[in-house]
KOLDOGU-434536 format. One record per residue: residue in three letters; x, y, z of N, C-alpha, C in turn. Coordinates in steps of 0.001 Angstrom, whole numbers, padded with zeros to 6 digits, always signed. Last residue first. Example, Ala and Ser with C-alpha at 12.3 -4.5 7.8 and 13.67 -1.06 7.14 Angstrom:
REM residues 2
SER+012850-002250+007080+013670-001060+007140+012900+000030+007870/ALA+013190-005690+007800+012300-004500+007800+013200-003300+007800/
REM end
This chain:
REM residues 68
GLY+006887+007814+005778+006587+008732+006526+006041+008458+008228/LYS+007543+006836+003271+006116+006535+003889+005820+007848+005209/ARG+009621+007972+002419+008279+008943+001868+007352+008722+002430/LYS+011294+006277+003988+010959+007870+004457+010050+008012+003304/LEU+010796+003679+002823+010117+004095+004804+010380+005596+004437/ALA+012067+004047+000635+010578+003944+000958+009947+004380+001916/ASP+014491+004463+001537+014521+005420+000384+011773+005132+000287/GLN+015002+001846+002568+014916+003032+003028+014413+004224+002817/LYS+015085-000076+000172+013927+000221+001193+013899+001388+001723/PHE+015308+001447-003117+016044+001413-001922+014183+001264-000731/LEU+013983+001830-004790+014812+000742-005477+015412+000402-003960/TYR+010185+001977-005252+011839+002794-005033+012766+001774-005768/PHE+007550+003303-006414+008729+002282-006329+009746+003005-006055/GLU+004248+003868-005547+005314+004644-006105+006578+003991-006350/CYS+000634+004000-006552+001825+003514-006046+002921+003968-006661/PHE-002292+005101-005372-001313+005730-005681-000586+004355-005227/ILE-005427+003606-005320-005068+004864-005900-003918+005527-006115/LEU-006813+000886-004837-005365+001204-004970-005749+002955-006003/GLN-009305+000933-002526-009140+000634-004215-007767+001277-004016/LEU-011248-001129+000221-010115-000165-000667-009914-000403-002216/PRO-014849-001420+001420-013323-001711+000430-012408-000737+000380/ARG-012951-001214+004536-012712-001842+003579-014487-001620+002229/ARG-012406-000094+007527-012653+000717+006354-012639-000153+004932/ALA-011612-002186+008998-012881-001895+009276-013381-000599+008592/ALA-008622-003769+008677-010001-003758+008199-011112-003375+008049/THR-006796-001389+008321-007918-001461+007118-008614-002070+007938/SER-005124-002473+010894-005632-001197+010387-006633-000854+009286/ARG-005136-005532+010484-006023-005078+011554-006215-003022+011284/ALA-005828-007335+007680-004887-005986+008021-005225-005335+008798/SER-007217-009190+006901-006554-009485+007499-005393-008433+007849/GLY-009457-008039+004804-009969-007619+006369-008741-008496+007226/ALA-009522-008227+002285-009732-009664+002617-010109-009653+004615/ASN-007873-006241+001899-009128-006514+001347-010087-007613+001554/HIS-005422-006054+002936-005953-005275+003737-008023-005733+002850/ARG-004793-008992+001394-004979-008724+002691-005623-007542+003400/GLU-004524-007071-001189-005710-008990-001073-005243-008644+000429/LEU-002078-005936-000737-003996-005097-001091-004887-006627-000766/HIS-000057-007856+000030-000391-006966+001400-002555-006374+000717/LYS-000479-009055-002885-000611-009711-001384-000767-009256-000229/VAL+000727-006644-004061-000153-007863-004649-001021-008551-003408/LEU+003356-006124-002182+002459-005005-003172+001321-005672-003367/SER+005319-007036-000758+004511-007480-001362+003524-006861-001847/ALA+006913-005170+000607+007655-005583+000149+006996-006632-001132/SER+005050-001970+001660+004517-003750+001531+006273-004011+000844/TYR+003320+000598+003131+004814-000287+002695+004617-001388+003126/GLY+000439+002818+003067+000908+001902+003342+002818+001748+002475/ILE-001786+005360+004088-000593+005186+003371+000453+003938+004028/TYR-005175+005248+003554-004196+004983+003848-002908+005031+003653/LEU-007639+007899+003201-006621+007234+002775-006084+006702+003931/LEU-011473+007910+003583-009979+008244+004331-008926+007530+003504/HIS-014119+006611+002787-013746+008118+002280-011776+008748+002656/ASP-015633+005074+004661-015146+006610+005422-014675+007452+003981/LYS-016010+002626+002607-016530+003408+003259-016356+004531+004310/GLN-013524+002951+000748-014937+003327-000017-016035+003551+000927/SER-010139+004596+001257-011570+004015+001744-012703+004700+001262/PHE-007952+004235-001302-008789+004646-000641-009954+004153-000435/PRO-003762+002997-000859-005683+003625-000874-006430+004128-000185/ILE-001118+004071-001336-001983+004421-001158-003187+004389-001424/TYR+002172+002298-001198+000509+002990-001857-000053+003868-000976/VAL+005561+002415-001968+004814+002842-001157+003279+003201-001644/PRO+007968-000636-002955+006089+000259-003160+006102+000658-002180/TYR+010672-002115-003972+009979-001366-002532+009022-000566-002812/PRO+011975-002540-006225+011136-003855-005479+010778-003384-003746/LEU+012566-002573-008994+011885-001535-008072+011772-002216-007146/HIS+013975-003435-012400+013040-003710-010891+012922-003077-009891/MET+014514-002348-015114+015022-002528-013715+013872-002353-012743/LYS+015746-003250-017850+014805-003104-017550+015284-002822-015717/MET+017294-001107-021107+017277-001934-020250+016287-001941-019251/
REM end
């Protein structure tokens, strides 16, 4: 049985300033595209970004706790 875990917490690495960002989004692919397009204010000046970690959760509240 496969289970879909819909709530990802992800960490992209900034290749510009070598820092990490911790994010949460119900739509991981779209959100990463926004980060790399410069549409996300939090990381616009830190592009390009490379996804280095992603962890999925069944419940939104668990993902938000992990994000910190």
